N, C-alpha and C positions, 0 to 999 in steps of 0.2 A: 518334346523329345529330341535330343540332339542326334547330329548323324552318325556320332561314335557309339552311341549308346544303341542305336538301331543295330550298326555293324555286329556288336558285341551280342546284342540278342538273337541276331540271325546265327552267328557261329555257334552260340550256345544251342539254338535249335538244330541246327546241323548235327553237333555233336551227339545230342541225345537221340536224335534219329539214327544214327550209324548204330547204336546200341542194339535197336529193335530187333534187326533180324537175328542176331545171335541169340538174343533173348527168346524169340520166338522158336528158334532150334532148341535150345535148352528146355523150355516148357514142353515140347513136343515129346523131347527125349524123356524127361521126368515123368511123363504121363503114359509110356510105354510105346508111343509111336516110333518106328525107326526111319523117319525123313532122312533123307540123304544117303542112305546105305545103298551101296552098290550090288550087295548079294547078301543072302542069308547069314553068312558068319559075319559079315560086316554088321547086319542089323542086331544080331546075339551079342557082339561085343559093346556096341552102343547101350545097351541095355543091361550089362553086367554091373555087379556092386561098386566098383570102382571107378567106371565112368559115371554113374550115378552121382556118387559121392563128388566126384571133381565137378559134374554139372551143377550142384547147388552150389559150391566154392565160386566157380567162375560166374555163374548167374548174380550172385551176391556181390561180385566184384564190378559188375556191369551197373548194378544198382548204385554202387557207390561212386561210380564214374557220372552218374545222371545227377545223383546230389553234388558232386564236386563242380561239374559244368554249371549248376544253378547258383552255388555258393560263389564261384569266381564272377558271375555276372551280376547277380542281385546285391541290393544294398546290404540284407541281412548277413551277407556273407563276410562283410567287413566288423561284423559286431559279435561273430562267435568267437570262442577261443582259437588263438592262430594254430594251434597244433591240429586242430580238427579239420583245417584245410591244408597245411604244409605237409603234415605226414601223408596223407591220401595221396597229394601232389606227388611226393618224394616216390612212393610206392607206384603210382602210376608212371612216372617218368622211368622207372626202373624197368618195367614190364613193356612199356611202348616205345621206348627210345631204340631198342635194337630192331624192332617192326618197322618203325618208320626209317631208319637207316639202311637196313639189310633188304627187306622184302622187295622194294622197288628195284634196288640194285641186283638183287638175286633173279629177280625175272627178266632183267634186262640181259645179264650173263645167260641165263637159261634159253633166251630166246635166239641168242647169237649161236650158243652150241648146239641147240636142237633138243627136242624130248620134252617130256612133261614135267613140270617143277613140284608135282605131286608124288611122293612115294610110290612103287608099283606095289599092287596087292595090299592097298591099307584098308579096302572094304568100303571106302567114301567115294560118291562121285566128285567130280573135280569143282563143280559149281560150291561146293560146300566150303572148301578152301578160299574160293573166292569172296564168298559172302561172309565168312568168319575174319579173314585177315584184311579183306575191303575194309570192313567196319572198323577193324582196329587202327588202320590206317588213318582214316577221316578221324576218330576219334582222338588221335595222334596230334593230328593237325589241329583239332579244335581246342583241346587242352591247353596244348604249348602256345596257341595263338591268345588266349584268355588269361594266361598265368601272368605274363608281364604288367599288363594293365592291371591286374589285381595288386601284386606286388607296389606297383608304381602309387597307387590309390592309397594302400594302407601305410604303407612306409615311404614317404615320398623322396627322403634323402638316400635311402640304401643302395640304389643302382649309381649313384653319383657319388658314391664316397669311395675314394681309393686310396685312402691313407693308413688304413691298417695292415699290419702284418697277417698274411692267412695263417701262418703256422704258430701259435702261443706255445704249444706243449713240447713235449721232449721229442728231440728230432730224431732220436734213435726209434721211438715209436712210428713215426712217419716213414723213416727209412725201411723199417722191418716190413710194415703193412704194405708199403709201396712196392717193395720187392717181391712179396707174395702175390699182390696183385699183377704186377708185370708177368711173373711165372705163370699166373693162370691165362693172361693174355696169350703168353706163348703156347698153352696148352689147347686153347681155343683155335690159334692159328694152326696147330698141329692137327685138330680134330676136322678142320675145315679141309685140310688138305688129304686126311687119310679117311675120314668118316668114323666107323665104330671101332676101327682098330686101335690100339694103343689105349685102352679102356676110354675110347670116346663113347658118347651119347648113342643109343640105339635109336634107329628110324631118321637118322639124318643121312639120307643116301644121294639126294640129287644136287645138283648144282646150286641150285637157288636154295636150299637148305644150308648148305656148306658157305654160302656166300653171307648167310644170316650169322653164322657162327663168326666169319672173320670180321664182319661189321660190329659184332659185340666185343671183339678182341681190340678193334681200334678205339671203341669207345672207353672201354676199361683203360687203355693207357692215355688217354686223353684225360680221363680223371685222375690218374695219378699224378700226371704234370700237372694238373691244375692245383692240387693240392699241395704237392711237396715243392714245386718250383717257382711259384707265384709269390714273392715277397711284398709286392704292392699290386692288389687284383684289379682287375678291370672288369666291365660287364662280361666280356667275354670269358674270363677264367671264372666268374661267379657260375656262369651256365653251365661251362665244363665242367666245374667241379660237382655242381649240383646232379647234373645228369651221369658223369663218370662214377660217383660214388653210389648211385642209386644203380647202376647196372652191374658195378661190381658185387653189391650186397645180394642183389636179387635175381642175376640171370643164372646163376648156379642152381639155387632152388627151383627156379622156372624149369631148366633144363631137365632135371631128375624128375620134375611133376611130369614132362612133356615126352620123356622116354616111353618109345612105343611099346616095349613089352612089359612095362611096369617093374622090371625087376633089373634095374641099372645096375653096371658092374660096381664092385666095392671101390675100386680105384678112382672111377669118374665120381660117385657120390663124396667121397674123400677130399677129392681136389675143390669140388663145388663147395663143402661146407667150410673149407679153410679160407676159401675165396670169401665166402660170405663174411665170415669174422673180419677179414682184412677189410672189407669194404665199410664195415660198421666201425671199425677202429677208424677208419679214413674219415667217416663223416661225423663222428663225434668230435675230431681235431678240428676239423672244418667249422662245425658250429660252434666250438669254443672259440675259434678266430673272429667270428662274427659277432658272439655276444661279448667277448671280452677282449677287443683288439689291443694289441701292443701298441701304443702311441703316447705322446705327451699329454701330460695332465690338462685339463680344462678343455680338450678338443671333444667334439661329437662323437657319441657311440656309434658304430656302424650299424646295430640292430637293436631296437628298443626291448627293455623287458618284454615277457609274455604279455600280449594285451588281452585284457580281460574284458567281459561282458560289461558296457557300462562306462569305461574308461574314456577319456577324450579320444586317444589313438583309434579307439574301437569304433567310433562314431562315424 
């Protein structure tokens, strides 16, 4: 067994272990235990129908993260249809990248300013946030560390290929979707400064939480630039486009789901939905560029056709 394989397996094990505290909390809440509640009201909220439905969904996402970590590490992961790995990884990137970028920076800002990073009167003990977001950070590190090796192993030439044009589709679509996404970044920046005012998300009150919103805004802009401005993509632009489009498409729905009062303002929902559509458009355009690059005839493709079980590329 090579040292590299040992390292990958260790990272996989670390990633899976990071899901267990969160899954344990979800199992306790789904079975009627108010573990982590700071008071009776907080315990009642944990056990209401909306929270329980959310617990089922988020627990399912954690199970998917375990399966994804195994697929990125084990040999069978290269033999399954590519979409079964790439789509969950793209979703995971959209959910975890703002946490990986925003939570450490937010905690640092909060430490300098003083006060608690958790919102007041939320009904939960502080250790619950540490357990949940600490686990998310470790999962982000693990999955982001495993994914490049998986891509290099399954598509050896992809990240070395810099000859393709990133945007083969209509430029107007890129400009419109990019402008909408930049507007969304501006809204995130405004909400980072003002909180729930101006149709902002409810419950984002502390400096740590607002820094998370600001980090999301930066990732959105980075994604737009990677898709719209990179005529000859490099590895950095591939990564930026991948992460940025995922954040544009998923951060809005995530913010709506995390709204503390479960009744977000209509303006906030509308902005998030429009941004999600813009993110999906940019994602489709970027995928078209990888699958059908604009290059002279006779040169290699940037991304092979979908790998199917049993094909030489899938072995």
